N, C-alpha and C positions, 0 to 999 in steps of 0.2 A: 761708490757711484751714486749719482742722483737718479732715483726712480720715482716716477709720477704715476698716480692712479690713471690719469689721462693726460697725454702730452699734446695739447692743441697747438702750442706755439711752434714746435718743430715740424708739425704737419703743415702749418701755414708757410713756413720758410721755404718748403719745397715747391710751393706754387705761388710764391709771394708776388711775382710779376703779374701773373694772370689775375690774381685776386685784386691787387692794387689798381690795375688798369680797368677792371670791371667796375669797381667802386667809383673810380674817377669819372667813368663814362656816365654813370647814373647821376653823379653830382653835376656834371657838365650839362646834362639834359634837364636837371632838376625834376626828374620824374620819380618822386619819392613814394607816392601812394597810388596803387592800382595802375601802375605804368606798364610800359612795354616789356620791361624785364620780368615782371610777374607773369604776364601772358606767355612769354617765351619759356619761362621755367615750367609753368603748368603743362605746356605742350611737350616739353622735353621729358618731364617726369611721366606723363601719360604714355609716351612712346616707350620709355624704359620699362614701365610696368605692364605694358600691353593692355591698357584700359582706355575707355572712351573719354572719361572726364576726370580732371583733377581740379579741385577748388582749393587754392591756397588760403590760409587763414592765420590768425595770430599766434597760435600755439597748439600743442597736441590736446590739451584739455578742451579748448574751444572746438577742435575737430570732433571730439566725441559728443560734445553738447550739440553742435550743429546737426550731427547725424541723427541724434535722438529727436531733436526739434522738428526734423523733416518728416517724421513718421506718423504724425497726427495721433500721438498717444494721449491717453486720458489719465488724470490724477489717480494714483493707486494701481495703475497697470504695473505688472511685474517684469523685471529684467533679470535674467539669469547670467551670472558671471562668476569669476573665480574669487576665492577668499585671499589669495596670495598675489598681490599686485600693488603697484603704486596707487595711491589713494585717488588719483584723478579719475580712474575708471569708475569708481563707486560714487565719487563726489558729484559728478554731473547727473547721475541717476537721482540722487537725493535732491539736488537743487531743482530739478524739474518735477518734484513731488511724485516721482515714480518709486516703486519699491524694489530695492536691490535684494535679490535672492542669491545667496552665496553657495558655491559648490566647493568641496575640498579638492585638493590637488593630488596628482600622482607623486608619490614620495621620491621617485627617481628623477623625473623630468621637471618637476615643479610646475607643470602645466595643468590646466583644468582637467579633472578626471571625467572624461566623457561618459563613463559607465554610470555616473551619478546624476547626469543632467536630466534624464527623462523622468526620474522620480520626483524632481523638483517642479515639474510643469503642472500648472493648474489652469483653470478656465480664465484666469487673469493674466497669464503669461503672454507677452507680446514679442519679446526680443531675447536673443542670446548674444552675449558679448564675450567671445573667446579672446584671451590675451596671449600673444605670441611672446612669451616672457624670455628675456635674456638673449634673444636672437634666433630662436627656433620656433617652428609653427606648432600650434595646437592641432589636434587631429581633425582637420577641416572636413574631410569627406564624411566622417561619422557625425559631426556637428550639423552639417548641411542636411544629411539624411534625416536627423531628428527634427530639424527645423521644418523641412518639407512635410513631414508626417503630421505636424501640429500647426502648420501654416504660420510659422514664426519668422520674423526678420532676423538676420544675422549681421551684426556690426563687428568687424575685426579691429581689435586694438593692436595695430602693428607699429606702435611707437618705438619699440626696441628691435624690430625685425626687418626694417626696410631693406630690400635686396635679397631677403631669404627666398630660396627656391622650395616650392612644394611639389612633390612627386605624386601625381595622381595615378590611380589604378589603371587608367586607360593608356598610360604611357606618356601623357603630356606633362609639361612642367609649367606651373604658374607662380607668379610672385605673391608673397604674403600680402594680404590686404585686398586681393582682387577676386576672391572666390565668394565672399559674402555679398549681401545687398549693398553694403557700404564698407569701405576701409578707411582707417584713420591713422595718421602718423604724426610724429613730432620731429622738429629739426633743432631741438635743444642742443647746445654746443657739444654735449658728450655722445650724441647719437651716431649711428652708422653714417648717416648723411646729416651734417650739422652746419648750421649757420653761426653767426657771431652774436647771437642774441636769442630771442624767442621766435618761433615760427612753427607752422603746422600745415597739414593738408588733409582734405577729404577726397576720396576717389570712389567712383561708381561707374557701372556700365548702363545704368538706368537714366534715360534722358530726363524724365520727369523729376526724379530725385535730384539730379544735378542742377536743374533749373531752380528748384526750390531751395536747395542748400546754398547756391550762389546768391540768391536773393536774401535769404535769412542772414547770411554773413555780412550783408551790406544794408543793414537796417530794414530788411524786409522789402527792399525796393526791386520792382521788376523793370521800371524805367525811372529816370531821375525825378525824385520827389513824389512818386506814386508808390505807396506802401501796401502791397498785397498781403504780406505776412507780418506778424510780430517778429521782429528780428533783433540782431545784436550788431555790434561794430567789431568785426574780427578780420583783420587784414594783414597780409604779409607785405612788408614794405620793400621798395625797390632795391635798396642796398642789400638787404638779406637775400632777395631773389637773385641778385647778380652773383653773390658769393655761392649760392647753391647751384647756379648754372655752371660755375667752374667746377665745383666739387663733385657734382653728379657724374662728370666724365671719369672721375677716379673712384667711384663707389665700388665697382667690382674689384679694383686693385686693393682698396682699403679692406674689403671683406676677405679677400684672399690672404692678406697680411694677418688679419685676426685669426683666420683658420690655421695658418701655419704656426702662429705663436701658440695657439691652443694645442696643436699636435705636439709641439715641443714640450709644453707643460705636461701633457699626458704621458709622454715618454719618460720624462724625468721623475714624475711623481707616482708612477704606477705601482711601485713596490712599497709605498708608505702605508702601513696598515691603519694608521690613525686618521686617514682622510679618504673621502670618496670623490673622485674626479667627475666632471660633468658627464651625464648620460645623454646620448644622442638618440633621436627618434628615427625610425626607418622612413617616415613619410616626408621629411624635409631635411635640408642641410642646416647647420648651426652657424650663424654669423658671429656669434660670440660678442654681442654687445657687452655682456659680462662673462667672465670666467669664474664660476661660482662652485666652490667645493663644500662638502659637508665635513665638519670636524667632529670626530667621534669622542665619546667618553666625557662629554661636557667640558671639553678643553678649549673651546673657541676663545674665550676671553684671555686665557693664558697664552694661547698662540698669538693673538693680536699684540699682547704685551711683548712677546718674544720678537715678533716682526718689527715692532716699533723700535726696539733696541738696535735692530740692524738697518734702521732707516728705510723700511719697506712699508708703504702705505697699504691699507686694506679697508674694505667697507662692508657693512652689513645691509644687504638688500633682501628682505626687509625685517627689522627686529620685532615687529608686531603685526600679525595678520589683521585683516580688515575687521573681522568679527569681534576683535578685542579692542579696537580703537574706541576711545571714550565718546567721540562724536556720533558713533553708530550703535551705541547701546540701546537706543530707542527701538531698534528692530528686534530686540530680544533673541539674538542668535543663541543656539544651543552649542556650547563649547565642545560637547562630546561628538558633534558632527564634523569636527575639523581636526582630527588626530594628526593628519599629515602636515597641514599648514602650521600647526602648533610645533611639531617636531622640527620642521625645516627652519622656521623662524628662529628657533633656539640654537641651531647648529650651523647655519649657512654662513659662508664667508667668501667675499669676492676679492680676488687678487688683481693686481695691475693688469689691464688689458687695453691696448690701443694700437694704432697703426705704426707707431714709432718704437715699439718695444723691440729690443735687440736680443739675439740669442744669449749674449753675455749677461744681460739683465735677468733673463728667465733662469739661467743657470745659477745666478746669485740668489734669486728668490727660492729656487728649488733646494739649494743647499741649506738655506735657513730653515726651510720646512723639514728637511731631513734631520737636521740637528736639533730637534725638539722632542721632548718626551711626551707621548700621547697616553701614557699609562696613569 
């Protein structure tokens, strides 16, 4: 059987008429940039998230950059974040001439180790960026508690977790990206909510930050040709917004499909001694943007080869933690401070996970994993 790492085409076929009609309507109106579809999507996403403001932008990386640009930070100010993430999280910090201060991860969850955040805070620290990696939330209540203690901003990187529920100690449930000062997400085609190209969004409950972020994303304009801020050009186009408006209606269905697939993986793989299945945290659900296992005994590369022979794709997210990336050696990170991210990067492997994954495909993948020697 043909198994894909992500099956976007068959997902599209199920909603083809809606998608095609929505695209055709944008073309008919020729509303390609900052049009009505974008405004409608921003409001629809704000309603879904339960937040006041959503500002659509060009991609998830731009979303992070816009968030940082809105905070009036100074060159050399420090931003605390995780060592184990896609490079965009760190990239925007460096581009704005801020200093990325990295924290090791929890070896089980792959999320930032909140117990290590406070020891990284200095008089130059201004921001904490937790990353909700692979589809579940970092420990936001603990992070916000630390941020309030030291008067720091919190920017949530929710690029992989849109739709994830966070369970607060007071009994309420919030969506990932809505607890910090600013949340950021991506609509890259493989994401939980995905368009057919690049796209992203920033969200906040703060009226002043929303006003500033919206202006910065449009060349710093507060009214046409009047530039109050130094800005950039980062916009979600109308066609992508129309696609997202359709797919947003199905987001919870997509997430439930991923969760059910993960449960079946867990059931079939639980007795394999040579792997560790994903750990879930008590403070949020897991939306399984990725289903990532740990392969024991340094057998990951051998397992990849074995899976390839059975026409099963897999991916390594991520093969090198940030502190080891050549571009970031200028910050002189101490390798001994990142025991867990080093271990995880050497042993992690992501299996196929998408909304169109069938039980038969999961069984085929599980059988291949069972018929491999981990010794």
